[in-house]
C-alpha positions in Angstrom: 109.3 154.5 95.0 107.9 153.6 91.6 110.8 151.4 90.8 110.4 149.5 94.1 106.7 149.0 93.5 107.3 147.5 90.0 110.1 145.4 91.4 107.7 143.8 93.9 105.0 143.3 91.2 107.6 141.7 88.9 108.7 139.2 91.6 105.1 138.3 92.4 103.7 138.0 88.9 106.6 137.0 86.6 106.0 133.3 87.2 102.5 133.7 85.8 103.9 134.2 82.3 105.8 130.9 82.2 103.9 128.8 79.7 106.6 126.6 78.1 107.9 123.4 79.6 110.7 124.3 82.1 112.0 123.6 85.6 109.4 124.9 88.0 110.8 123.5 91.2 114.4 122.5 91.8 115.4 120.8 95.0 119.1 120.6 95.7 119.7 120.4 91.9 122.9 122.3 92.2 124.4 119.8 94.7 126.5 116.7 94.1 124.9 113.3 94.9 126.4 111.0 97.5 128.8 108.4 96.1 127.1 105.5 97.7 124.5 103.0 96.4 120.9 102.4 97.4 120.2 99.2 99.3 116.5 99.7 99.0 114.5 98.9 95.9 112.1 101.8 96.2 112.5 105.2 97.8 110.6 108.5 97.8 109.7 111.8 99.4 106.8 114.0 100.2 106.8 117.5 98.7 104.4 120.5 98.8 104.5 123.2 96.0 104.7 126.6 97.5 102.9 129.6 96.0 102.5 128.2 92.5 100.1 126.0 90.6 101.4 124.3 87.5 101.0 121.4 85.1 103.6 118.8 85.9 105.1 117.3 82.7 108.1 115.5 84.0 110.6 114.8 86.8 114.4 114.7 86.7 117.0 113.5 89.2 120.7 112.7 89.4 122.0 109.4 90.6 125.7 109.3 91.5 126.3 106.1 89.5 124.5 103.6 87.4 123.5 100.1 88.6 125.7 97.2 87.6 122.7 95.9 85.6 121.1 98.9 83.7 117.3 98.8 83.9 114.3 101.0 83.6 113.6 103.1 86.7 110.1 104.0 87.6 108.6 107.3 88.8 105.3 107.4 90.6 103.4 110.4 91.8 100.8 110.2 94.5 98.5 112.7 96.1 99.2 112.3 99.8 99.9 108.9 101.3 101.7 106.5 98.9 100.7 103.4 100.9 97.2 103.9 99.5 97.3 102.8 95.9 94.2 104.8 95.2 96.2 108.0 95.7 98.4 107.2 92.7 98.1 110.0 90.0 100.6 109.0 87.3 103.7 107.0 86.6 106.4 106.8 84.0 109.8 105.0 83.3 113.2 106.0 82.1 116.5 104.2 81.4 118.9 104.5 84.3 122.0 106.6 84.1 124.5 108.0 86.6 126.4 111.3 87.0 123.8 113.3 85.0 120.2 114.5 85.2 117.7 112.2 83.6 114.2 111.2 84.2 110.8 110.8 82.6 108.0 112.8 81.0 104.4 111.9 81.8 102.2 110.8 78.9 99.3 112.7 80.6 100.6 115.8 82.4 98.5 116.8 85.4 98.1 119.9 87.5 99.7 120.3 90.9 98.3 122.9 93.4 100.1 125.1 95.9 99.8 124.0 99.5 98.8 120.4 98.5 101.1 117.6 99.6 102.3 115.0 97.0 104.7 112.1 97.0 107.3 111.2 94.4 108.6 107.7 94.5 111.4 106.0 92.5 111.2 102.2 91.9 113.8 99.6 91.1 116.7 101.8 92.2 118.6 99.2 94.3 122.3 99.2 93.4 121.9 102.6 91.8 124.1 105.5 93.1 122.2 107.6 95.6 120.2 110.6 94.4 120.5 112.5 97.7 123.1 115.1 98.9 125.1 115.4 102.1 125.5 119.1 101.8 124.7 120.5 105.3 122.9 123.5 103.7 120.7 121.3 101.6 116.9 121.3 101.6 115.4 118.3 103.4 111.8 117.3 103.0 109.6 116.4 105.9 106.7 113.9 106.1 104.4 116.8 105.3 106.4 117.9 102.3 107.8 121.0 103.9 111.4 122.2 103.5 113.1 121.6 106.9 116.6 121.1 108.4 118.2 117.8 107.7 117.5 116.5 111.3 113.8 116.9 110.7 113.6 115.4 107.3 111.9 112.2 106.2 112.3 109.4 103.6 110.1 106.5 102.8 111.2 103.2 101.3 110.3 99.6 100.6 112.1 96.5 99.4 111.4 93.8 96.8 108.1 92.1 97.1 107.0 94.4 99.9 103.5 95.9 99.7 102.3 98.5 100.0 105.1 100.4 98.5 107.0 103.0 100.5 105.7 101.7 103.8 108.9 102.2 105.8 110.2 105.5 107.2 113.7 106.8 107.8 113.5 110.1 109.8 116.3 112.6 109.5 119.7 112.3 107.9 121.0 112.8 104.3 118.4 110.5 102.8 115.9 113.2 103.4 117.7 115.6 101.0 116.8 114.4 97.5 118.1 115.9 94.3 115.0 116.7 92.2 113.7 118.8 89.3 110.0 119.1 88.6 109.3 120.2 85.0 106.1 121.9 84.1 104.1 124.5 82.1 101.2 126.8 82.6 102.7 128.1 85.8 100.6 130.6 87.7 101.0 132.3 91.0 98.8 131.0 93.8 96.5 133.4 95.6 98.6 135.7 97.7 98.4 135.8 101.4 96.4 138.7 102.8 99.5 140.1 104.5 101.3 140.3 101.1 98.3 142.1 99.5 98.4 144.5 102.4 102.1 145.2 101.8 101.5 145.8 98.1 98.7 148.1 98.9 100.9 150.1 101.4 103.7 150.4 98.8 101.2 151.7 96.2 99.7 154.1 98.7 103.1 155.4 99.8 104.2 155.9 96.2 101.0 157.8 95.4 101.3 160.1 98.4 105.0 160.9 97.5 104.0 161.7 94.0 101.2 164.0 95.2 103.6 165.7 97.6 106.1 166.4 94.8 103.4 167.8 92.6 102.1 170.1 95.4 105.7 171.4 96.0 106.4 171.9 92.3 
């Protein structure tokens, strides 16, 4: 029983010791991007960190191919609705590439909180190979940032000279399954649900009772 208890504690608290810059959230980052090109100029998705708070330092993605005219791709992070420019938190740019992970680091890293919904948008990606996957088992992101089946997913987009950005919606389909990596540091576990606290308490109590019984029978 003691090994089981410590196993649970290890799973729950190990993330709290991650202080260096590393991949905190990976979404479909083991999948292959679709070999098609984007027709839209700007695309993006809602996402909601689960169970962890962390300082976001950068974002990576994988486009299947590079545009015929290489350019700087933009990344913008919003808190909530991206059509409200006041919700913009930070932005950065990176030189486009295809067939490999690349992205940008933010000049001013900022904290993301578990349970809060954010939006990550990529700009000037028209003619770039797509950075989504057609894997039927892939994670799709909904309009609330939750991980859902592909039929319930959601993507936002906008075209050249359209404002506000990301004002159009495409529900469902492979475009709702982006390939993303969120890099961060100072990762800490979010407050545990009361039910999990109860499970941990029961495990500890059960272990203590077994240990007491063994001592009494010794």
